[in-house]
C-alpha positions in Angstrom: 0.0 0.0 0.0 3.0 2.3 0.4 3.8 2.2 -3.3 0.5 3.9 -4.4 -0.5 7.6 -4.6 -3.7 6.9 -2.7 -4.0 6.8 1.1 -5.4 3.8 2.9 -6.6 3.5 6.5 -7.8 0.2 8.0 -10.4 0.3 10.8 -11.8 -2.5 12.9 -15.5 -2.9 13.9 -14.9 -0.6 16.9 -13.7 2.1 14.4 -10.2 1.9 15.8 -7.2 2.5 13.5 -5.6 -0.8 12.8 -3.1 0.2 10.0 -2.4 3.0 7.5 0.1 3.6 4.7 2.7 6.4 4.4 0.6 8.5 2.1 -2.3 8.5 4.6 0.1 9.6 7.4 1.6 12.4 5.2 -1.9 13.7 4.3 -3.0 13.6 7.9 0.0 15.6 8.9 -0.8 18.2 6.2 -4.2 18.6 7.7 -2.9 18.7 11.3 -4.2 15.3 12.2 -2.3 12.6 14.1 -2.9 9.0 13.0 -2.2 6.7 15.9 -2.9 3.0 15.8 -5.5 2.0 18.4 -7.1 5.4 18.4 -10.7 5.8 17.2 -11.1 7.4 13.8 -13.9 9.5 15.3 -11.3 11.2 17.5 -9.9 12.8 14.3 -13.2 14.4 13.4 -14.5 17.8 14.6 -17.2 17.6 17.2 -19.9 18.8 14.9 -19.3 15.9 12.5 -18.9 13.0 14.9 -22.6 12.1 15.2 -23.1 12.1 11.4 -19.9 10.1 10.9 -21.0 7.5 13.6 -24.2 6.9 11.7 -22.3 6.6 8.4 -19.9 4.0 9.8 -22.7 2.0 11.2 -24.3 1.8 7.7 -20.9 0.7 6.3 -20.5 -2.0 8.9 -24.0 -3.2 7.8 -22.6 -3.8 4.3 -23.1 -0.5 2.5 -20.3 1.2 0.5 -20.0 5.0 0.9 -18.3 7.6 -1.3 -18.2 11.4 -1.0 -16.0 14.4 -1.6 -14.3 16.0 1.3 -12.7 19.5 1.2 -10.3 20.8 3.8 -7.7 23.5 4.2 -4.1 22.5 5.0 -1.7 24.1 7.4 -0.3 26.0 4.4 -3.8 27.4 3.7 -4.2 25.4 0.6 -7.6 23.9 -0.3 -7.4 20.1 -0.9 -10.3 18.0 -2.2 -10.4 14.3 -1.4 -12.5 11.6 -2.9 -13.2 9.3 0.0 -14.4 5.7 -0.4 -15.5 3.5 2.5 -15.5 -0.3 1.8 -16.7 -2.9 4.3 -14.1 -5.7 4.8 -15.3 -9.2 5.0 -13.7 -12.2 6.6 -15.4 -15.6 5.9 -18.5 -13.6 5.0 -18.6 -11.6 8.1 -17.7 -7.8 8.2 -14.6 -7.4 10.2 -13.7 -3.8 9.5 -13.6 -0.9 7.1 -11.1 0.2 4.5 -10.9 4.0 4.0 -9.4 5.0 0.7 -8.7 8.7 0.1 -7.6 10.1 -3.3 -6.5 13.7 -3.9 -8.7 15.0 -6.7 -8.0 18.7 -6.1 -6.8 19.5 -9.6 -9.5 17.7 -11.5 -12.3 19.0 -9.2 -11.0 22.6 -9.6 -10.9 22.1 -13.3 -14.5 20.7 -13.3 -15.6 23.7 -11.2 -14.1 26.1 -13.7 -15.8 24.3 -16.5 -19.1 24.3 -14.7 -18.8 28.0 -13.9 -18.0 28.7 -17.6 -20.9 26.7 -18.7 -23.2 28.6 -16.3 -21.9 31.9 -17.7 -22.3 30.7 -21.2 -25.8 29.4 -20.5 -26.7 32.7 -18.8 -25.5 34.7 -21.9 -27.6 32.5 -24.2 -30.7 32.6 -21.9 -30.6 36.3 -21.2 -28.9 37.6 -24.4 -30.6 38.9 -27.5 -28.7 36.7 -29.9 -30.5 33.5 -31.3 -28.1 30.6 -31.7 -28.9 27.6 -33.8 -26.8 24.6 -34.9 -27.6 22.9 -38.1 -26.1 19.4 -38.3 -24.8 17.6 -41.4 -28.2 16.2 -42.0 -29.6 19.8 -42.3 -31.5 19.4 -39.1 -31.6 21.6 -36.0 -29.3 20.0 -33.4 -29.4 23.0 -31.0 -31.8 25.9 -30.4 -30.9 28.6 -27.8 -33.4 28.7 -24.9 -34.2 32.4 -25.5 -36.3 31.5 -28.6 -39.6 31.7 -26.7 -38.8 35.2 -25.4 -37.4 36.5 -28.8 -39.8 34.8 -31.3 -42.6 33.3 -29.3 -41.9 29.6 -30.1 -41.0 26.7 -27.9 -37.6 25.2 -28.5 -39.3 21.8 -29.0 -41.1 23.1 -32.1 -37.8 23.4 -34.0 -35.5 20.7 -32.5 -34.8 18.1 -35.2 -36.6 20.0 -37.9 -35.1 19.9 -41.3 -33.8 23.2 -42.6 -35.9 23.0 -45.8 -39.1 22.6 -43.9 -38.1 25.5 -41.6 -37.5 27.8 -44.6 -40.7 26.9 -46.4 -42.9 27.3 -43.3 -41.4 30.1 -41.3 -39.4 32.3 -43.7 -41.0 35.1 -45.9 -41.6 33.8 -49.4 -39.5 36.6 -50.9 -36.5 35.6 -48.7 -36.6 31.8 -49.1 -34.4 31.6 -52.2 -31.8 33.8 -50.4 -31.5 31.4 -47.4 -31.3 28.3 -49.7 -28.5 29.8 -51.7 -26.6 31.1 -48.7 -26.7 27.6 -47.1 -25.1 26.2 -50.2 -22.4 29.0 -50.1 -21.4 28.4 -46.5 -20.5 24.8 -47.3 -17.2 26.1 -48.9 -16.7 29.0 -46.5 -15.7 29.5 -42.8 -18.0 32.4 -42.1 -20.8 34.2 -44.0 -22.9 37.3 -43.2 -26.4 37.1 -44.6 -28.4 40.2 -45.6 -31.5 40.8 -43.4 -34.4 38.4 -44.0 -37.9 38.0 -42.5 -39.1 35.2 -40.2 -42.7 34.8 -39.0 -42.9 35.0 -35.2 -45.3 33.1 -32.9 -47.9 35.8 -33.2 -47.9 35.6 -37.0 -46.0 38.9 -37.6 -42.8 39.2 -39.6 -39.6 39.8 -37.7 -36.4 41.1 -39.5 -33.3 39.1 -38.6 -29.6 39.6 -39.5 -27.6 36.4 -39.5 -24.0 35.1 -39.4 -23.2 31.6 -40.4 -20.1 29.8 -39.1 -19.1 26.5 -40.7 -17.8 24.2 -37.9 -18.7 20.9 -39.7 -15.2 19.5 -39.2 -15.1 20.4 -35.5 -15.8 17.3 -33.5 -17.6 19.1 -30.7 -20.0 20.9 -33.2 -20.1 19.0 -36.5 -22.5 21.5 -38.0 -23.1 25.1 -39.0 -23.7 27.7 -36.3 -26.3 30.3 -37.1 -26.1 33.4 -35.0 -29.2 35.6 -35.5 -30.2 39.0 -34.1 -33.7 40.5 -34.3 -33.5 43.9 -36.1 -37.2 44.6 -36.8 -37.2 48.0 -35.1 -34.0 49.1 -36.9 -35.4 48.0 -40.3 -38.7 49.8 -39.6 -36.8 52.9 -38.6 -34.6 52.8 -41.7 -37.7 52.3 -43.9 -39.4 55.3 -42.3 -36.2 57.3 -42.7 -35.9 56.3 -46.3 -39.5 57.3 -47.0 -39.0 60.6 -45.2 -35.8 61.2 -47.3 -37.7 60.5 -50.5 -40.5 62.9 -49.6 -38.0 65.6 -48.6 -36.0 64.9 -51.8 -39.2 65.2 -53.9 -40.1 68.5 -52.2 -36.5 69.7 -52.6 -36.3 69.0 -56.3 -39.9 70.1 -57.3 -40.0 73.3 -55.3 -40.6 76.5 -57.4 -38.3 78.3 -54.9 -34.6 77.7 -54.6 -33.7 75.5 -51.6 -30.1 75.3 -50.7 -27.5 74.8 -48.0 -24.4 77.0 -47.4 -21.4 76.0 -45.4 -19.6 78.2 -42.8 -17.3 79.6 -45.5 -20.3 80.9 -47.5 -20.1 78.3 -50.3 -23.1 76.5 -51.8 -23.3 72.8 -50.7 -26.5 71.6 -52.1 -29.1 73.3 -54.3 -32.5 72.4 -55.8 -33.3 72.3 -59.5 -35.1 75.7 -59.3 -31.7 77.5 -59.7 -31.9 76.7 -63.4 -35.4 78.2 -64.0 -34.8 81.2 -61.8 -31.1 82.1 -62.3 -30.1 80.1 -65.3 -27.5 78.0 -63.5 -27.7 74.2 -62.9 -27.1 73.1 -59.3 -23.8 71.6 -60.4 -22.8 75.1 -61.7 -23.2 76.6 -58.3 -21.9 73.8 -56.0 -18.7 74.9 -54.2 -19.1 78.6 -55.4 -19.4 81.5 -53.0 -22.8 83.1 -52.6 -21.3 86.6 -52.3 -19.9 86.3 -55.8 -23.4 86.2 -57.3 -24.9 89.1 -55.3 -25.3 92.6 -56.7 -22.3 94.8 -55.5 -24.7 97.3 -53.8 -26.3 94.5 -51.8 -23.2 92.6 -50.7 -22.5 94.4 -47.4 -26.0 94.1 -46.1 -26.2 90.5 -47.1 -22.9 89.6 -45.4 -24.0 91.4 -42.2 -27.3 89.5 -42.1 -25.6 86.1 -42.8 -23.3 86.8 -39.9 -26.2 87.1 -37.5 -27.6 83.8 -39.0 -24.4 82.0 -38.1 -25.0 83.2 -34.5 -28.4 81.6 -34.4 -30.7 84.3 -35.7 -33.6 83.2 -38.0 -34.0 85.5 -41.0 -37.2 85.5 -43.0 -37.2 88.6 -45.2 -33.7 89.3 -46.5 -33.9 90.9 -50.0 -31.1 91.2 -52.4 -30.3 90.9 -56.1 -28.6 87.9 -57.7 -26.7 87.8 -60.9 -28.5 85.8 -63.6 -26.5 83.7 -66.0 -27.4 86.2 -68.7 -26.0 89.1 -66.7 -29.2 90.6 -65.5 -30.2 90.8 -61.8 -33.0 88.9 -60.2 -34.5 90.3 -57.0 -34.7 87.5 -54.4 -36.2 87.2 -50.9 -34.4 84.8 -48.5 -35.4 83.0 -45.4 -32.5 81.2 -43.6 -31.4 79.6 -40.4 -28.4 77.6 -39.2 -28.4 73.9 -38.2 -26.1 73.6 -35.2 -25.6 69.8 -35.8 -23.9 70.2 -39.2 -23.2 74.0 -39.1 -24.9 74.4 -42.4 -27.2 77.4 -43.2 -30.5 76.2 -44.7 -32.0 78.7 -47.1 -35.1 79.2 -49.2 -34.8 81.9 -51.8 -37.9 83.2 -53.8 -37.9 85.1 -57.0 -39.8 88.4 -56.2 -39.5 89.9 -59.7 -43.3 90.1 -60.0 -43.6 91.5 -56.5 -41.2 94.3 -57.3 -43.0 95.0 -60.5 -46.3 95.3 -58.7 -44.7 97.6 -56.1 -43.3 99.8 -58.9 -46.7 99.9 -60.6 -48.5 100.7 -57.3 -45.9 103.5 -56.6 -46.3 105.0 -60.0 -50.2 104.8 -59.7 -50.0 106.4 -56.3 -47.8 109.2 -57.6 -50.2 109.8 -60.5 -53.2 109.9 -58.3 -51.4 112.2 -55.9 -50.5 114.6 -58.7 -54.1 114.6 -59.9 -55.5 115.2 -56.4 -52.9 118.0 -55.9 -54.0 119.8 -59.0 -57.7 119.7 -58.2 -59.4 123.0 -57.1 -61.6 121.1 -54.5 -60.2 120.7 -51.0 -59.5 117.0 -50.4 -58.4 115.5 -47.0 -58.0 112.0 -45.7 -58.3 111.2 -41.9 -58.0 108.0 -39.9 -60.7 106.6 -37.6 -59.6 109.1 -34.9 -60.2 112.0 -37.3 -56.5 112.7 -37.3 -55.3 114.3 -40.6 -53.4 111.9 -42.8 -53.3 113.8 -46.1 -54.5 117.2 -47.5 -54.1 118.6 -51.0 -52.9 122.1 -51.8 -56.5 123.5 -52.0 -57.1 122.5 -48.4 -53.8 123.9 -47.2 -54.5 127.2 -48.9 -57.2 127.7 -46.4 -55.6 126.4 -43.3 -51.9 127.0 -44.1 -49.3 124.4 -43.2 -50.5 122.2 -40.4 -47.8 120.9 -38.1 -50.3 119.3 -35.7 -52.6 116.7 -37.3 -55.0 116.1 -34.4 -58.7 116.9 -35.1 -58.9 120.0 -32.8 -55.9 121.6 -34.6 -56.8 121.2 -38.2 -60.6 121.6 -37.7 -59.9 125.0 -36.0 -58.1 126.2 -39.1 -60.9 125.0 -41.4 -64.2 126.2 -39.8 -67.4 125.3 -41.6 -70.7 127.3 -41.5 -74.3 126.4 -42.5 -75.0 127.8 -46.0 -78.4 129.1 -45.1 -78.3 130.1 -41.4 -74.6 131.1 -41.5 -74.2 129.4 -38.1 -70.9 127.6 -37.4 -71.6 123.9 -37.4 -70.7 121.7 -34.4 -68.1 118.9 -34.4 -70.8 116.2 -34.7 -72.3 118.0 -37.7 -69.0 118.2 -39.6 -69.1 115.9 -42.7 -65.9 114.1 -41.7 -67.3 113.1 -38.3 -70.6 112.0 -40.0 -68.7 109.9 -42.6 -66.6 108.3 -39.8 -69.9 107.1 -38.3 -70.7 105.3 -41.6 -73.0 107.8 -43.2 -72.6 109.2 -46.7 -72.9 112.9 -47.5 -73.4 114.0 -51.1 -73.7 117.5 -52.6 -74.0 119.2 -49.2 -72.9 122.8 -49.3 -71.0 124.6 -46.5 -69.4 128.0 -46.2 -65.7 128.4 -45.3 -64.6 131.7 -43.9 
């Protein structure tokens, strides 16, 4: 027994130590225990364990073998794990004692514990993670389904275990994506890893989920012998991207079909992007203007004001009515009205510029008409005046001013005192409420009524 790496202790029926080998003595010393022939083995146990050990030894002496793992700390503070085996010894059929066999299994047990801990961590990652993991064996059947499938897709694992890949594709994959998965499965046979473009899978509620997938070919690996499919549900991302694409298309349509010029200008004052309206309004294509400085296309007389206003825009001000003149490709000038604001995210100034040629023409026509009417009114011999709802004088022609003289004060009391009216018959001065201006302000019309002015 001294030539083995295992320790042996021989006990009689009274549980006294009869014999032991050198390994047993050495291990006992490492644990701070003295093995002495004739002493009870129970004397080596701590007080809290003696009663349980007594019962165990009684069962062994009745013919039952016992095995268990025993962990202790040595005098050097090292943890040692023993595998203990208790065998009843028989002599002529009768049990005469017990053989205690102790084997040091510290290394292998610690390794097993590390493996077990790693498996628990791996299992936790699979159970609680958002990645779906499948293994497709060489027969194209599902050999492993990650346990998070019920949470992620609404199916039980048992629904897919052992299912053939072709059946899975035909019953659960969107018809438009089935050909893709069949072809990608064929491709992975000659590759180590393959990323598949997103595809759709019907979930347990009957709705389509978007998945992105990576296939890893481990068919030659003994511990796998198949293809690992690592999938991630990306439905929300795909829906967001689809909404974003639709929004972009709508904005692009507005951008390109707008009758006004829509453009962006960088911090240096150069055009970055322009709508197609530049061609119809200014005679330049968007490509002609990209990268060019806005200031180079502004009428020289308008440049300073434009630069000053664009400086305020770069500091966050929103401008809605900037007017200037832009050089047309034919050399003429086009009057424009700008609204602009800066986007802090990309530091681009977003602008809308409208051709106001017709507006300017109408303003000119109105001004000319107004001047003509004013000249006619001024030349009339009749006194003409215009007042506001408070009877304050707004305008008076020369005939009126010949009577009153220049009026610096426009309030009613001032001008009416300089322009007294009398009844044509009674020659009495009329009161304020009888004056035609006041009556007209009340909504009444006076026609061909004669008054005297003194």
